[in-house]
C-alpha positions as CSV (number, residue, x, y, z in Angstrom):
1,M,0.0,-0.2,0.1
2,T,1.5,3.0,-0.9
3,T,1.6,5.9,1.8
4,R,0.2,9.2,0.6
5,P,2.6,12.3,1.4
6,T,2.4,14.1,4.5
7,N,3.6,18.2,5.2
8,W,6.3,18.5,8.2
9,A,4.5,18.3,10.9
10,G,2.6,15.4,10.2
11,N,-1.0,16.7,10.8
12,V,-1.6,17.2,7.2
13,T,-1.9,14.3,4.8
14,Y,-2.3,15.1,1.3
15,R,-5.0,13.7,-1.3
16,A,-2.9,13.2,-4.1
17,G,-1.7,10.0,-4.2
18,R,2.4,10.8,-4.8
19,V,4.6,14.2,-5.5
20,H,5.6,14.6,-8.7
21,F,9.2,16.2,-9.1
22,P,10.3,17.2,-12.3
23,R,13.9,17.5,-13.4
24,T,13.9,20.5,-15.9
25,V,11.4,23.3,-16.1
26,D,10.4,21.6,-19.7
27,Q,9.0,18.6,-17.8
28,L,7.4,20.8,-15.6
29,Q,5.8,23.2,-18.4
30,E,4.3,20.0,-19.8
31,L,2.9,18.3,-16.3
32,V,1.2,21.7,-15.8
33,A,-0.7,21.6,-19.3
34,A,-1.7,18.3,-19.0
35,S,-3.1,18.2,-15.7
36,T,-6.6,19.4,-14.7
37,S,-5.3,20.3,-11.2
38,V,-2.4,21.6,-9.6
39,R,-0.6,22.5,-6.3
40,P,3.0,23.3,-5.8
41,L,4.5,22.1,-2.5
42,G,8.0,23.8,-1.1
43,T,9.3,22.4,1.9
44,G,6.2,21.3,3.7
45,H,6.4,23.7,6.4
46,S,2.7,24.9,5.9
47,F,0.6,23.8,8.8
48,N,-2.8,23.8,6.9
49,R,-4.0,22.5,3.5
50,I,-3.1,25.3,1.4
51,A,-0.6,23.1,-0.9
52,D,-3.6,20.2,-1.0
53,T,-5.1,19.0,-4.3
54,T,-6.9,15.8,-5.5
55,G,-4.6,16.1,-8.6
56,A,-1.0,16.8,-9.1
57,L,1.2,18.0,-6.4
58,I,4.2,19.5,-7.6
59,S,7.8,20.1,-6.1
60,V,10.2,22.1,-8.2
61,A,13.0,20.6,-5.3
62,D,14.7,18.3,-8.4
63,V,15.0,21.3,-10.9
64,P,18.4,22.3,-11.2
65,Q,19.6,24.7,-8.8
66,T,21.1,27.9,-10.0
67,C,22.2,31.1,-8.0
68,V,23.5,33.8,-10.4
69,I,24.4,37.3,-8.9
70,D,24.2,40.4,-10.5
71,P,26.3,43.2,-9.1
72,T,25.4,45.7,-11.4
73,R,21.9,45.5,-10.3
74,S,22.5,44.3,-6.7
75,T,20.2,41.2,-7.3
76,V,20.6,37.4,-7.3
77,T,18.7,35.0,-9.1
78,V,18.0,31.5,-8.1
79,S,15.8,28.4,-8.6
80,A,12.5,28.5,-6.6
81,G,13.2,25.1,-4.7
82,M,16.3,26.4,-3.2
83,R,16.2,26.5,0.5
84,Y,17.3,30.3,2.5
85,G,20.2,28.0,3.9
86,E,22.0,26.7,0.6
87,L,21.4,30.5,-0.6
88,A,22.6,32.5,2.1
89,A,25.9,30.2,2.0
90,H,26.6,31.2,-1.6
91,L,25.6,35.0,-1.0
92,H,28.1,35.2,1.8
93,E,30.7,33.3,-0.1
94,A,30.6,36.0,-3.0
95,G,30.2,39.0,-0.2
96,Y,26.6,39.3,-0.4
97,A,23.7,39.5,1.9
98,L,20.1,39.6,2.1
99,R,18.4,41.8,4.9
100,S,16.0,39.3,6.4
101,L,15.9,35.6,7.2
102,G,13.4,33.6,9.0
103,S,13.7,31.3,12.2
104,L,14.6,28.1,9.9
105,P,17.1,28.1,7.3
106,H,15.2,24.8,6.0
107,I,12.6,26.4,4.4
108,S,12.3,27.4,0.4
109,V,12.5,30.4,-1.3
110,A,9.2,30.2,-3.5
111,G,7.3,28.6,-0.6
112,A,8.5,31.1,2.0
113,I,7.7,34.1,-0.3
114,A,4.2,32.8,-1.5
115,T,2.7,32.6,2.3
116,G,4.1,35.8,3.5
117,T,6.7,34.5,6.0
118,H,9.3,36.8,7.7
119,G,11.9,37.4,10.4
120,S,11.7,40.8,12.5
121,G,12.9,44.3,12.7
122,D,10.6,47.5,13.2
123,T,12.5,48.2,9.6
124,V,12.9,45.2,8.1
125,G,10.0,43.5,5.6
126,S,8.9,40.2,5.1
127,L,11.2,38.0,3.1
128,A,8.7,38.5,0.1
129,T,9.9,42.7,0.0
130,A,13.2,41.5,-1.3
131,V,11.6,39.9,-4.4
132,A,12.4,42.3,-8.0
133,A,10.9,39.6,-10.1
134,L,9.3,36.1,-10.6
135,Q,9.4,33.6,-13.1
136,M,6.4,30.8,-13.1
137,V,4.5,28.4,-15.1
138,T,1.2,29.5,-15.9
139,A,-2.1,27.4,-16.4
140,D,-1.6,27.2,-19.9
141,G,1.8,25.6,-19.7
142,E,3.8,28.6,-20.4
143,L,6.5,30.5,-18.9
144,T,6.2,34.2,-17.8
145,Y,8.0,36.8,-16.5
146,V,6.5,39.4,-13.8
147,S,8.9,42.0,-11.9
148,R,8.4,44.9,-10.1
149,E,10.4,47.2,-12.7
150,T,7.9,46.8,-15.7
151,D,4.7,45.3,-14.1
152,G,3.9,47.6,-11.1
153,E,0.4,46.9,-9.8
154,E,0.5,43.1,-11.3
155,F,3.6,42.8,-9.5
156,C,2.5,43.3,-5.9
157,G,-0.7,40.8,-6.3
158,T,1.4,38.4,-7.9
159,V,4.7,38.0,-5.2
160,V,2.7,36.4,-2.1
161,G,0.3,34.1,-4.3
162,L,-0.2,31.2,-2.5
163,G,0.6,29.2,-5.2
164,A,-2.9,30.3,-6.9
165,L,-1.7,32.4,-9.9
166,G,1.4,29.7,-11.1
167,I,4.2,27.4,-10.1
168,V,7.2,29.6,-9.6
169,T,10.3,28.6,-11.1
170,R,13.0,31.4,-10.7
171,V,13.0,34.3,-8.0
172,T,15.2,37.5,-8.2
173,L,16.3,39.1,-4.8
174,H,17.8,42.0,-3.9
175,V,20.8,41.7,-2.2
176,V,23.2,43.9,0.2
177,P,26.9,43.6,1.1
178,T,27.4,40.7,3.4
179,Y,27.6,41.9,7.1
180,E,28.4,40.4,10.7
181,M,26.1,39.9,13.3
182,R,26.5,39.1,17.4
183,Q,23.2,37.5,19.3
184,W,22.4,37.9,23.0
185,V,19.5,36.6,25.0
186,Y,18.2,38.0,28.1
187,D,16.0,35.6,30.9
188,D,12.8,36.7,32.7
189,L,11.7,40.5,31.4
190,P,9.0,41.9,33.6
191,R,6.0,42.7,32.0
192,T,5.8,46.3,33.7
193,A,9.1,46.9,31.8
194,L,7.4,45.6,28.4
195,V,4.4,48.0,29.0
196,E,6.3,51.0,29.9
197,H,9.7,50.2,27.1
198,V,7.7,48.2,24.4
199,D,8.9,51.0,21.7
200,A,12.6,51.1,23.1
201,I,12.2,47.1,23.2
202,F,11.7,46.3,19.8
203,A,14.2,49.2,18.6
204,S,17.0,47.8,20.6
205,A,18.6,45.5,18.0
206,Y,18.3,44.9,14.2
207,S,15.9,41.7,15.2
208,V,13.9,41.3,18.0
209,S,12.0,38.3,19.5
210,L,9.9,37.7,22.5
211,F,9.2,34.7,23.6
212,T,6.7,33.4,26.1
213,D,4.5,30.3,27.2
214,W,1.6,32.1,28.5
215,R,2.1,30.6,32.2
216,S,3.9,33.5,33.5
217,E,3.1,37.4,33.5
218,G,6.7,38.6,31.9
219,V,8.1,37.7,28.7
220,D,10.6,34.5,29.1
221,H,13.4,35.3,27.1
222,V,14.5,38.3,24.7
223,W,16.4,37.6,21.7
224,L,18.7,40.6,20.7
225,K,20.5,40.2,17.0
226,H,22.7,43.5,16.8
227,R,24.3,44.3,13.5
228,M,27.9,45.0,13.8
229,H,29.0,48.6,12.4
230,G,33.1,49.2,12.0
231,S,35.5,47.4,14.6
232,G,34.1,48.9,17.7
233,T,32.8,46.4,19.9
234,V,29.9,47.3,22.8
235,E,29.4,44.9,25.5
236,P,25.3,44.3,26.9
237,P,24.9,45.2,30.3
238,T,23.6,42.3,32.4
239,D,20.9,43.8,33.8
240,W,18.8,45.2,31.1
241,L,15.3,46.9,32.1
242,G,14.7,44.0,34.9
243,A,15.8,41.2,32.8
244,T,19.2,39.0,33.1
245,L,21.7,38.2,30.7
246,A,21.5,34.7,29.8
247,D,24.6,32.8,31.3
248,G,24.2,30.4,28.6
249,P,22.6,29.6,25.3
250,R,19.1,29.1,25.1
251,H,16.5,27.5,23.0
252,P,12.9,29.1,22.3
253,I,11.3,26.2,24.1
254,V,12.6,25.3,27.4
255,G,14.1,21.9,27.4
256,M,14.6,21.5,23.8
257,P,18.4,21.0,22.9
258,V,20.1,24.3,22.6
259,E,22.5,22.8,20.1
260,N,19.9,23.0,17.9
261,C,20.3,27.1,17.9
262,T,22.5,29.6,16.2
263,E,25.4,30.8,18.4
264,Q,24.5,33.2,21.3
265,L,26.5,35.0,24.0
266,G,27.6,38.2,21.5
267,V,29.7,35.9,19.6
268,P,30.4,37.5,16.0
269,G,29.1,35.4,13.1
270,P,27.8,35.9,9.5
271,W,24.4,37.5,8.8
272,H,23.1,33.9,7.8
273,E,24.6,32.0,10.8
274,R,22.8,34.4,13.6
275,L,19.4,35.7,12.0
276,P,17.7,32.2,12.1
277,H,17.1,30.7,15.5
278,F,18.2,27.7,14.2
279,R,21.2,26.2,12.4
280,R,20.9,25.1,9.2
281,E,22.9,21.4,10.0
282,F,20.1,20.6,12.4
283,M,16.1,20.4,12.5
284,P,15.1,22.4,15.4
285,S,12.3,19.9,16.4
286,S,11.0,16.7,15.5
287,G,7.5,18.2,14.0
288,Q,5.5,17.2,17.0
289,E,3.6,20.9,16.9
290,L,1.3,22.9,15.2
291,Q,2.1,26.4,14.3
292,S,-0.4,29.6,14.3
293,E,0.3,33.2,13.6
294,Y,-1.5,36.8,14.0
295,F,-0.5,39.9,12.4
296,L,-1.8,43.3,13.8
297,P,-1.1,46.9,13.3
298,R,2.0,48.0,15.5
299,E,0.3,50.4,17.4
300,H,-2.0,47.6,18.9
301,V,0.7,45.2,20.3
302,L,0.5,45.8,24.1
303,D,-3.9,45.9,23.8
304,A,-3.3,42.5,21.9
305,L,-1.0,41.0,24.2
306,E,-3.7,41.9,27.3
307,A,-6.4,40.8,24.7
308,I,-4.5,37.2,24.8
309,E,-3.7,37.4,28.8
310,R,-7.5,37.4,29.1
311,I,-7.6,33.9,28.1
312,R,-4.3,32.8,29.4
313,H,-5.6,29.8,31.1
314,R,-6.9,28.2,27.8
315,V,-3.8,29.1,26.0
316,G,-0.7,28.4,28.4
317,P,-1.7,24.3,28.8
318,L,-1.4,24.0,25.1
319,V,1.6,26.2,24.1
320,Q,5.1,25.1,23.5
321,V,6.3,28.7,22.6
322,S,5.0,31.8,21.7
323,E,7.5,34.6,19.9
324,I,6.4,38.0,19.3
325,R,8.0,40.4,16.4
326,T,7.4,43.2,14.6
327,V,7.6,43.3,10.9
328,A,7.7,46.9,8.5
329,R,4.9,47.3,6.1
330,D,4.7,46.5,2.5
331,D,2.7,46.7,-0.7
332,L,2.1,43.3,-1.5
333,W,-1.6,42.7,-1.7
334,L,-1.9,39.7,0.4
335,S,1.1,40.2,2.4
336,P,-0.1,40.3,6.1
337,S,2.2,43.7,6.6
338,H,0.3,45.7,3.7
339,G,-0.3,49.3,4.3
340,H,1.0,48.9,7.6
341,H,3.7,48.2,10.2
342,T,3.0,45.1,12.0
343,V,3.2,43.3,15.4
344,A,3.5,39.5,14.9
345,I,2.1,37.0,17.3
346,H,3.2,33.4,16.9
347,F,1.8,30.3,18.6
348,T,3.9,26.7,18.5
349,W,0.8,24.4,19.9
350,V,1.4,21.0,21.2
351,P,0.5,18.8,18.0
352,D,-3.5,18.1,19.4
353,T,-5.6,19.6,16.6
354,T,-8.7,18.7,18.9
355,A,-7.8,20.8,21.6
356,V,-6.3,23.6,20.2
357,T,-8.8,24.3,17.2
358,P,-11.3,25.9,19.9
359,V,-8.6,27.8,21.3
360,L,-7.9,29.3,17.9
361,G,-11.8,30.9,17.5
362,A,-11.3,32.4,21.4
363,L,-7.8,33.9,20.4
364,E,-9.8,34.9,17.1
365,E,-12.4,36.7,19.3
366,Q,-9.7,38.6,21.5
367,L,-8.1,39.7,19.0
368,A,-10.9,41.0,16.4
369,P,-10.6,44.6,17.7
370,F,-7.3,44.8,16.0
371,R,-8.3,43.0,12.3
372,P,-5.7,40.2,13.1
373,R,-4.3,38.9,9.5
374,P,-3.5,35.0,9.9
375,H,-0.4,33.5,8.2
376,W,-1.6,32.0,5.2
377,G,0.1,28.8,6.0
378,K,-0.6,28.1,9.3
379,L,-3.7,27.0,11.6
380,F,-6.5,29.8,12.1
381,S,-10.4,29.8,11.7
382,T,-10.7,33.2,10.7
383,S,-13.7,33.6,8.0
384,P,-13.6,34.5,4.5
385,Q,-15.5,37.4,5.2
386,T,-13.5,38.8,7.8
387,L,-10.3,37.4,5.4
388,A,-11.9,40.3,2.9
389,C,-11.9,42.9,5.0
390,G,-8.7,43.0,6.7
391,Y,-7.2,43.2,3.1
392,A,-7.6,46.4,0.9
393,R,-6.8,44.5,-2.5
394,Y,-8.5,41.4,-1.7
395,A,-11.4,41.7,-4.4
396,D,-8.5,42.5,-6.6
397,F,-6.4,39.8,-6.3
398,T,-9.6,37.5,-6.7
399,A,-9.8,39.0,-10.1
400,L,-6.5,38.6,-10.4
401,M,-6.5,34.8,-9.9
402,A,-9.8,34.9,-12.3
403,R,-7.3,35.9,-15.5
404,H,-4.5,33.9,-14.6
405,D,-6.2,31.0,-13.9
406,P,-9.8,31.3,-15.6
407,T,-10.4,27.0,-15.4
408,G,-9.3,27.2,-11.4
409,K,-6.4,24.8,-12.5
410,F,-4.5,26.0,-9.3
411,R,-7.8,26.2,-6.9
412,N,-8.3,23.7,-4.4
413,Q,-11.0,23.7,-1.1
414,L,-8.7,26.1,0.8
415,L,-8.5,28.4,-2.0
416,D,-12.1,28.1,-2.9
417,R,-13.2,29.0,0.8
418,W,-10.9,31.7,0.9
419,F,-11.6,33.4,-2.4
420,P,-14.9,32.1,-3.6
421,P,-14.7,31.9,-7.6
422,G,-17.0,34.1,-9.3
């Protein structure tokens, strides 16, 4: 009996009997053109059925990898299936870098971009904001090229495209000169310090992450990733706003092996070995988890955290860890940070869908006054009507889907629910 493929966490079993791995773009074009139902599959780090289909489930991981740097334009063009960890190593060796990376270096470039995945930083946008151009296979099997330079509005609707417009084959990203970073962790930030100094805390480093398990009133850990400038070295204070400088490496989830995490304690290192939380050579966990994340306007961060506090008795027992980060605004239609600076509140849950699902509803009810936008690749119960109200270009994206894919080849049940076909 053939075992059906699953996502990384194992909470989704895809209805497709197998995953297709074309070895060339030509083979991909033929496969798409001959299929009536198609969905792209990245590295499987989505926790809902965004990649699911009863038709052809296609990965571009076996298409030969390319990584071509254009120094005159400060861009790099990479194959869509390349993982960020691999791309970062190539870039650093050549003297270049990206402005941001996600927590995991294991995710694919195209998959992360398509779902609005992000890192952290008051002035740093999501991973999709680095995109200068995309090449993709459309529903008729043809190759098309979309760039910010030539396609303007349609480009902004295409980048965070949920795999609904075509299968991306290549991505062109803006790059910057490589840089070094140092990372420190502080333990036990008091709740009062967060309330009184929230803006200063999020502005205190290039990338800031707050971790809590919602079982105590304060913040368990603050991860500060500092970009190094020049040869000067500034040592951090032992006590910072009532939090204590960690005396050893930390993992976001207490009890998990710290060896999986990127180096801390202020040891200098290249950007791609500090911006992610986890090392490329290790998987951060066994996948025994579920995830959700909600993006809200940045100015509502304290009110949103207070709202979650009101149901801490329901959230705390099911959360392994929760991470709070900021993301700069952008102009990409379906980006959760479209139009305003955001705070992203992430939840890593225990792997119990039955227990977690009603808590998602309670969370969304508490956060409703702040019009939260859920992460497209994670678990949420937000209604299509609420989703539509949360995005100014929602109707425009629905029209873009109809224009690019009139027969619904790239649709599935989840996309039909979120964007009902006309």
